[in-house]
C-alpha positions in Angstrom: -44.9 144.4 190.7 -45.4 147.9 189.3 -43.8 149.5 186.3 -43.1 153.1 185.1 -41.1 154.6 182.3 -38.0 156.8 183.0 -39.1 160.4 182.6 -36.0 161.1 180.5 -35.2 158.1 178.3 -38.5 156.1 178.5 -36.8 152.9 179.7 -39.3 150.7 181.6 -38.6 150.3 185.3 -40.1 147.4 187.3 -40.3 147.7 191.1 -42.0 146.3 194.2 -41.6 149.5 196.2 -40.2 152.9 195.3 -37.1 152.2 197.4 -36.1 149.5 194.9 -35.1 152.3 192.5 -32.7 154.8 194.2 -33.1 157.4 191.4 -36.9 157.0 191.1 -38.6 158.1 188.8 -35.5 158.0 186.7 -33.6 154.9 185.6 -30.1 156.3 186.5 -28.3 159.2 188.0 -27.4 160.3 184.5 -31.1 160.6 183.5 -31.8 162.4 186.8 -29.0 165.0 186.1 -30.2 165.5 182.5 -33.7 166.3 183.8 -32.2 168.7 186.4 -30.2 170.5 183.7 -33.4 171.0 181.7 -34.9 172.8 184.6 -31.8 175.0 185.0 -31.8 175.8 181.3 -35.5 176.7 181.6 -36.4 174.1 178.9 -38.9 172.9 181.6 -40.7 175.4 183.8 -44.0 175.8 185.6 -45.9 178.8 184.4 -48.9 180.4 185.9 -51.3 182.9 184.3 -50.7 186.6 185.1 -53.7 188.2 186.8 -54.8 191.9 186.3 -53.6 192.7 189.9 -50.1 191.5 189.1 -50.0 193.6 185.9 -51.1 196.7 187.8 -48.4 196.2 190.4 -45.4 195.9 188.0 -42.9 198.6 187.5 -42.7 199.7 183.8 
């Protein structure tokens, strides 16, 4: 049996296979939607460094 923590509330989840938890890696639909809201509000985002080529090609 494996265990992980919910990415939103840190509740421990135990499972034999990922299909045991329909909202994997979250403990509930609520935690899943809270995380999605964080992405929409840009509290979470993936940033990448800007290269010189990108800076030269921007309109100012």
